[in-house]
C-alpha positions as CSV (number, residue, x, y, z in Angstrom):
1,M,199.4,109.2,-17.5
2,E,202.9,107.9,-16.2
3,K,203.0,104.7,-14.4
4,I,202.7,105.5,-10.3
5,T,205.6,104.2,-8.3
6,R,206.1,104.6,-4.4
7,N,207.2,108.2,-5.6
8,T,204.1,109.6,-7.1
9,T,202.7,112.3,-5.2
10,L,199.3,112.0,-3.8
11,A,198.3,115.1,-5.9
12,K,199.1,113.3,-9.2
13,I,197.2,110.5,-8.5
14,I,194.3,112.4,-7.5
15,N,194.0,113.6,-10.8
16,K,194.5,110.1,-12.2
17,K,190.9,108.9,-13.2
18,G,189.7,106.9,-10.4
19,G,192.7,107.5,-8.4
20,S,190.9,108.8,-4.9
21,K,188.6,106.0,-5.4
22,I,191.7,103.6,-5.4
23,L,193.2,105.2,-2.2
24,I,190.3,105.6,-0.2
25,K,189.1,101.8,-0.9
26,N,192.7,101.1,0.5
27,K,192.0,103.3,3.5
28,V,194.8,106.0,3.0
29,P,193.8,108.6,5.2
30,C,195.4,111.6,3.8
31,L,192.4,112.4,1.9
32,S,190.6,113.5,4.8
33,C,193.1,115.0,6.7
34,P,193.3,118.7,7.0
35,M,197.4,119.0,7.6
36,A,197.5,116.2,4.5
37,S,195.6,119.3,2.3
38,M,198.4,121.6,2.7
39,E,201.1,118.8,1.5
40,I,199.2,116.8,-0.7
41,E,201.6,118.2,-3.3
42,K,204.7,116.7,-1.5
43,L,203.4,113.6,0.0
44,K,204.5,110.2,-1.7
45,I,202.3,107.0,-1.7
46,G,205.6,105.3,-0.5
47,E,205.8,107.3,2.3
48,V,202.0,107.4,3.2
49,C,201.8,103.7,2.7
50,G,204.9,103.2,5.4
51,M,203.3,105.8,7.5
52,Y,200.2,103.7,7.8
53,G,201.5,100.5,7.5
54,L,199.8,100.2,4.1
55,N,200.4,97.3,1.4
56,L,201.8,99.5,-0.6
57,K,202.4,96.8,-3.9
58,A,198.9,96.4,-3.6
59,V,198.1,100.0,-3.8
60,I,200.5,100.6,-7.1
61,K,199.3,97.7,-8.6
62,E,195.4,99.0,-8.6
63,L,196.6,102.2,-9.3
64,N,198.3,101.0,-12.1
65,Q,195.5,98.8,-13.7
66,P,194.5,100.0,-16.9
67,G,190.6,101.6,-16.6
68,S,191.2,101.7,-12.9
69,K,188.2,103.4,-11.5
């Protein structure tokens, strides 16, 4: 899979092995939000982290670690 950046959509991250677990661990709320489920193909991790005050650099670093689960 290509490298995760601030412009990677949540849909692509969820399809990455272990991606959902990392998002949940980092308290990304969009996975359980009914409205977000309609926009999951468009929501970018950078936008989501900005909206919720999450540490974007830490999330991206963890998502890009080899063998992240």
